[in-house]
C-alpha positions in Angstrom: -142.8 -35.1 -26.4 -143.0 -31.3 -25.6 -143.7 -29.1 -22.7 -146.2 -26.3 -22.7 -144.8 -23.0 -24.0 -146.6 -19.7 -24.8 -150.4 -19.4 -24.7 -152.3 -20.4 -27.8 -152.9 -16.8 -28.8 -149.2 -16.2 -29.2 -148.7 -13.9 -26.2 -145.6 -14.4 -24.2 -146.2 -15.7 -20.6 -145.7 -13.2 -17.8 -143.5 -15.6 -15.9 -140.1 -15.6 -17.4 -138.5 -18.9 -16.1 -140.8 -21.7 -17.3 -140.1 -25.4 -17.8 -139.7 -24.8 -21.5 -137.3 -21.9 -20.9 -135.3 -24.2 -18.6 -135.1 -26.9 -21.3 -133.7 -24.4 -23.7 -131.0 -23.4 -21.2 -130.1 -27.0 -20.6 -129.8 -27.8 -24.3 -127.7 -24.7 -24.9 -125.5 -25.5 -21.9 -124.5 -28.9 -23.3 -123.8 -27.3 -26.7 -121.8 -24.4 -25.4 -119.8 -26.6 -23.1 -118.7 -28.5 -26.1 -117.6 -25.3 -27.8 -115.9 -24.1 -24.7 -113.8 -27.2 -24.5 -112.3 -26.2 -27.8 -111.1 -22.8 -26.8 -107.8 -23.7 -25.0 -107.2 -26.8 -27.1 -107.5 -25.6 -30.7 -104.8 -23.0 -30.6 -102.3 -25.5 -29.0 -103.3 -28.2 -31.5 -102.7 -25.9 -34.4 -99.4 -24.6 -33.1 -98.0 -27.8 -31.5 -99.4 -30.6 -33.7 -99.9 -28.8 -37.1 -97.0 -26.4 -36.8 -99.0 -23.3 -37.5 -98.3 -19.6 -36.5 -100.5 -16.8 -35.4 -102.4 -16.4 -38.7 -103.0 -20.2 -38.8 -104.3 -20.2 -35.3 -106.6 -17.3 -36.1 -107.9 -18.9 -39.3 -108.6 -22.3 -37.5 -110.3 -20.7 -34.5 -112.3 -18.2 -36.6 -113.2 -20.3 -39.6 -116.5 -21.6 -38.1 -117.7 -18.0 -37.7 -117.2 -17.3 -41.4 -119.6 -20.0 -42.6 -122.0 -19.1 -39.7 -122.0 -15.5 -40.8 -122.7 -16.4 -44.4 -125.9 -18.3 -43.6 -127.0 -16.6 -40.4 -129.5 -14.2 -42.1 -131.1 -17.0 -44.2 -131.3 -19.2 -41.1 -133.0 -16.4 -39.2 -135.7 -16.0 -41.9 -136.1 -19.8 -42.0 -136.7 -19.8 -38.2 -139.6 -17.4 -38.7 -141.2 -19.9 -41.1 -140.5 -23.4 -39.6 -140.2 -22.5 -35.9 -137.3 -22.7 -33.5 -137.0 -26.5 -32.9 -135.8 -27.6 -36.4 -133.0 -25.1 -36.3 -131.8 -26.1 -32.8 -132.0 -29.9 -33.5 -130.4 -29.9 -36.9 -127.8 -27.3 -36.0 -126.7 -29.2 -32.9 -126.4 -32.4 -34.8 -124.3 -30.8 -37.6 -122.0 -29.3 -35.1 -121.5 -32.6 -33.3 -120.7 -34.4 -36.5 -118.2 -31.9 -37.6 -116.4 -31.8 -34.2 -116.0 -35.6 -34.5 -114.0 -35.1 -37.7 -111.4 -32.7 -36.3 -108.8 -35.3 -35.6 -109.4 -37.6 -38.6 -106.5 -36.0 -40.6 -103.7 -34.0 -39.0 -103.9 -31.3 -41.6 -104.7 -27.6 -41.3 -106.9 -27.4 -44.4 -108.9 -30.4 -43.3 -109.4 -28.9 -39.8 -110.5 -25.6 -41.3 -113.0 -27.4 -43.5 -114.5 -29.2 -40.5 -114.6 -25.8 -38.7 -116.5 -24.3 -41.5 -119.1 -27.1 -41.2 -119.2 -26.4 -37.4 -120.2 -22.9 -38.3 -123.2 -24.0 -40.3 -124.4 -25.9 -37.2 -123.6 -23.0 -34.9 -125.7 -20.6 -37.0 -128.8 -22.8 -36.9 -128.5 -23.9 -33.3 -127.9 -20.5 -31.8 -130.6 -18.7 -33.7 -133.1 -21.5 -32.8 -132.5 -21.5 -29.0 -131.8 -17.8 -28.6 -135.0 -16.8 -30.4 -137.0 -19.5 -28.6 -135.9 -18.0 -25.3 -137.0 -14.5 -26.4 -140.3 -15.9 -27.6 -141.0 -17.0 -24.1 -140.2 -13.7 -22.4 -142.5 -10.7 -21.6 -141.8 -7.7 -23.8 -140.5 -5.6 -20.9 -138.0 -8.3 -19.8 -136.0 -8.9 -23.0 -132.7 -7.9 -21.4 -133.4 -10.1 -18.4 -134.3 -13.1 -20.6 -131.1 -12.6 -22.6 -129.1 -12.6 -19.4 -130.7 -15.7 -18.0 -130.4 -17.5 -21.4 -126.7 -16.5 -21.6 -126.1 -18.5 -18.4 -125.9 -21.5 -20.8 -123.4 -19.7 -23.0 -121.1 -18.6 -20.3 -121.7 -21.6 -18.1 -120.4 -23.6 -21.0 -117.5 -21.2 -21.4 -116.7 -21.6 -17.7 -116.9 -25.4 -17.6 -115.8 -26.2 -21.1 -112.3 -24.8 -21.1 -111.4 -26.3 -17.8 -112.8 -29.7 -18.9 -111.0 -29.3 -22.2 -107.6 -28.6 -20.5 -108.1 -31.6 -18.2 -108.9 -34.0 -21.1 -106.2 -32.6 -23.3 -103.5 -33.2 -20.6 -104.8 -36.7 -19.8 -105.7 -38.0 -23.3 -104.7 -35.6 -26.0 -106.8 -33.7 -28.5 -108.7 -36.8 -29.6 -110.3 -37.2 -26.2 -111.4 -33.6 -26.3 -113.0 -33.9 -29.7 -114.9 -37.1 -28.5 -116.4 -35.6 -25.4 -117.3 -32.3 -27.2 -119.1 -34.4 -29.8 -121.1 -36.2 -27.1 -122.1 -32.9 -25.4 -123.1 -31.2 -28.7 -125.2 -34.3 -29.5 -126.8 -34.0 -26.0 -127.8 -30.4 -26.8 -129.4 -31.5 -30.1 -131.4 -34.2 -28.4 -132.7 -32.0 -25.6 -133.8 -29.4 -28.3 -136.3 -32.0 -29.5 -138.4 -31.0 -26.5 -138.8 -27.5 -27.7 -142.5 -27.1 -28.8 -142.9 -27.5 -32.5 -145.2 -24.5 -32.8 -142.9 -22.1 -31.0 -142.1 -19.2 -33.3 -143.7 -20.8 -36.4 -145.9 -18.2 -38.0 -149.0 -19.0 -40.0 -148.5 -18.7 -43.7 -150.7 -15.6 -44.0 -148.7 -13.7 -41.3 -145.2 -14.7 -42.3 -142.8 -11.8 -43.1 -142.2 -11.2 -46.8 -138.4 -10.6 -46.4 -138.5 -7.7 -48.7 -138.0 -4.0 -48.3 -141.2 -1.9 -48.9 -140.9 1.2 -51.0 -139.4 2.3 -54.3 -136.3 0.2 -54.3 -136.4 -2.8 -56.7 -134.2 -5.6 -58.0 -133.7 -3.9 -61.3 -136.7 -4.9 -63.3 -139.0 -2.3 -61.8 -141.5 -4.8 -60.5 -140.3 -6.8 -57.6 -139.0 -5.2 -54.4 -135.5 -6.0 -53.2 -135.1 -8.9 -50.8 -133.9 -7.8 -47.4 -130.8 -9.8 -46.2 -130.0 -8.0 -42.9 -132.7 -6.8 -40.5 -132.2 -3.1 -40.0 -133.1 -3.2 -36.3 -130.0 -5.3 -35.6 -127.4 -3.6 -37.8 -126.2 -0.8 -35.5 -126.4 -2.9 -32.2 -124.7 -5.7 -34.0 -121.9 -3.5 -35.3 -121.1 -2.2 -31.8 -121.3 -5.8 -30.5 -118.7 -6.8 -33.1 -116.3 -4.1 -32.0 -116.6 -5.1 -28.4 -116.3 -8.8 -29.2 -112.9 -8.4 -30.9 -111.7 -8.6 -27.3 -113.2 -12.1 -26.9 -111.5 -13.1 -30.2 -108.2 -12.1 -28.6 -109.0 -13.8 -25.3 -110.2 -17.1 -26.8 -107.5 -17.4 -29.6 -104.4 -16.1 -27.9 -104.6 -16.2 -24.1 -103.5 -19.8 -23.9 -100.5 -19.1 -26.2 -99.7 -15.9 -24.3 -99.6 -17.8 -21.0 -97.4 -20.4 -22.5 -94.9 -17.7 -23.5 -94.9 -16.5 -19.9 -94.3 -20.0 -18.6 -97.9 -20.5 -17.3 -98.9 -23.9 -18.8 -102.5 -24.1 -17.6 -105.0 -21.7 -19.1 -108.0 -23.5 -17.6 -108.2 -21.4 -14.4 -108.3 -18.1 -16.4 -111.1 -19.3 -18.6 -112.9 -20.7 -15.5 -112.6 -17.2 -13.8 -113.9 -15.6 -17.0 -116.9 -17.9 -17.2 -117.8 -17.8 -13.5 -117.5 -14.0 -13.4 -119.8 -13.6 -16.3 -122.3 -16.0 -14.8 -122.3 -14.2 -11.5 -122.9 -10.8 -13.2 -125.6 -12.3 -15.5 -127.5 -14.0 -12.6 -127.3 -11.3 -10.0 -127.3 -8.4 -12.5 -129.9 -9.7 -14.9 -132.0 -6.6 -14.6 -129.1 -4.2 -15.2 -129.7 -3.7 -19.0 -133.4 -3.1 -18.5 -132.9 -0.9 -15.4 -130.1 1.4 -16.6 -130.8 1.2 -20.4 -128.8 0.0 -23.3 -126.7 3.2 -23.7 -125.3 3.3 -20.2 -124.8 -0.4 -20.0 -123.0 -0.6 -23.3 -120.7 2.3 -22.3 -119.6 0.5 -19.1 -119.2 -2.7 -20.9 -116.9 -1.3 -23.6 -114.8 0.6 -21.1 -114.3 -2.7 -19.1 -113.3 -4.6 -22.2 -110.7 -2.0 -23.1 -109.3 -1.8 -19.6 -109.1 -5.6 -19.3 -107.3 -6.0 -22.5 -104.8 -3.3 -21.5 -104.0 -5.0 -18.2 -103.5 -8.5 -19.9 -101.2 -6.9 -22.5 -99.2 -4.7 -20.1 -98.5 -6.9 -17.1 -97.0 -10.4 -17.1 -97.7 -11.4 -13.5 -100.3 -14.2 -13.1 -102.2 -12.2 -10.6 -102.4 -9.2 -12.9 -103.7 -11.4 -15.8 -106.3 -12.7 -13.4 -107.3 -9.1 -12.6 -107.4 -8.2 -16.3 -109.6 -11.2 -17.0 -112.0 -10.2 -14.2 -112.3 -6.7 -15.5 -112.7 -7.9 -19.1 -115.4 -10.4 -18.0 -117.5 -7.7 -16.5 -117.7 -6.0 -19.9 -118.5 -9.2 -21.7 -121.2 -10.1 -19.2 -123.3 -6.9 -19.9 -122.5 -6.1 -23.6 -124.5 -8.9 -25.2 -127.8 -8.6 -23.2 -127.9 -4.8 -23.5 -127.5 -4.8 -27.3 -129.5 -7.9 -27.9 -132.5 -6.6 -26.0 -132.3 -3.3 -28.0 -132.3 -5.2 -31.3 -135.2 -7.4 -30.3 -137.4 -4.5 -29.0 -136.9 -2.5 -32.2 -137.9 -5.4 -34.5 -141.5 -6.5 -35.2 -142.6 -9.7 -33.4 -143.1 -11.5 -36.7 -139.5 -10.7 -37.8 -137.8 -11.6 -34.5 -135.8 -14.6 -35.7 -134.6 -12.6 -38.7 -133.4 -9.9 -36.3 -131.7 -12.5 -34.1 -130.0 -14.0 -37.1 -128.7 -10.6 -38.2 -127.5 -9.6 -34.7 -125.7 -12.9 -34.2 -124.1 -12.5 -37.6 -121.9 -9.7 -36.1 -120.7 -12.1 -33.4 -119.6 -14.4 -36.2 -117.8 -11.6 -37.9 -116.0 -10.6 -34.7 -114.6 -14.1 -34.5 -114.3 -15.1 -38.1 -112.5 -11.8 -39.1 -111.2 -10.8 -35.8 -109.1 -13.8 -35.0 -107.2 -13.9 -38.3 -106.7 -10.2 -38.3 -105.4 -10.3 -34.7 -103.2 -13.2 -35.7 -101.7 -11.0 -38.5 -100.8 -8.4 -35.9 -99.3 -11.1 -33.7 -97.1 -12.3 -36.5 -96.0 -8.8 -37.4 -95.2 -7.8 -33.8 -93.7 -11.1 -32.9 -95.7 -11.3 -29.6 -99.2 -12.5 -28.6 -99.7 -9.4 -26.5 -100.3 -7.5 -29.7 -103.7 -9.1 -30.0 -104.8 -7.7 -26.7 -103.6 -4.2 -27.5 -105.4 -4.1 -30.8 -108.6 -5.5 -29.3 -108.6 -2.8 -26.6 -108.2 0.0 -29.1 -111.1 -1.5 -31.2 -113.3 -1.5 -28.1 -112.7 2.2 -27.7 -113.8 2.8 -31.3 -117.0 0.9 -30.4 -117.5 3.1 -27.4 -117.3 6.3 -29.5 -119.9 4.8 -31.9 -122.2 3.7 -29.1 -122.2 7.2 -27.6 -123.1 8.8 -31.0 -125.6 6.3 -32.4 -127.3 4.4 -29.6 -129.4 7.3 -28.0 -131.7 7.5 -31.1 -132.2 3.7 -31.2 -133.0 3.7 -27.5 -135.7 6.3 -28.1 -137.2 4.3 -31.0 -137.4 1.1 -28.9 -138.9 2.7 -25.9 
């Protein structure tokens, strides 16, 4: 069973929010709620049950992003051949199965192994649903489409942590793993309704995945295969630098609050998710109206400022304020850079560009969380993660001011 998607000639419909678009958002909401449930629970599980320190927390939280990063480009190219539905359905199922295994053995290596499998499912599911949403949007509304689609991501990040905290307190980590498994399975099943033909290119028009020109693989005959899509590399790099802040927030906020005697991180994650949702819904046109350059500048400044407040002030009200400032930056950074990457890439290579762009999200979590954990262990305080993340966001701001203007002109 499927619903109608784009017209038969492949043109995106002029209306952005269609029934199929809504189904994609619903599937993603179930899946990202499952992932959101893990945010406040995994660090506590590693520290309290498995006896791990800052590096162990960072490795367990970020492991899924490492495996996702390794296969993301290949998954992107696969999506341009097979279409979006297989990626979303299989990816959601793999993620669900791996989450079910988290509590089978109370061992850090086993948990990390299952997290790596979660990353494989994450890579496929995200590329499938995110690209499908872009396939259904008009060319001049890419940023708006990314904002509306990301309602599912940040809706999950608003509902999930609060639900995860509640279940953790009432039934322990095992109950969290069970409910998260059910929700990820729900996302996979709803993804079955994505039209099979969506994004699946005819054989004669499929991209070659090679770089044209004089470069070769060494034998002088065949061109070198292209792993990363060039349209997404610079936007993705800037995204990575900004998202180190999210690695700090997701991995170390709950532990930082515990150190301050605040034993419930749920309201802070809920404020983050709701704030992002509000900005994404009511400010959906901001990236398209003000441009990627200005939007990215404001985003990175907000990320740096939010991290500084969380690190510097211990009062609950101040941490709420820092979370709110930080969430404004997170709400605008992704759609601004995502729309830029999509508009710069050819339509037949869109999934490849999405795969490359989202790879940098994986790197921000897979590398960012363990590196931040190292700074936490060296400094002896969780607030070190927020200080480092704020400084990295400022580096991203400098890069954005230097490199984005040319990309904006190319995509216009």
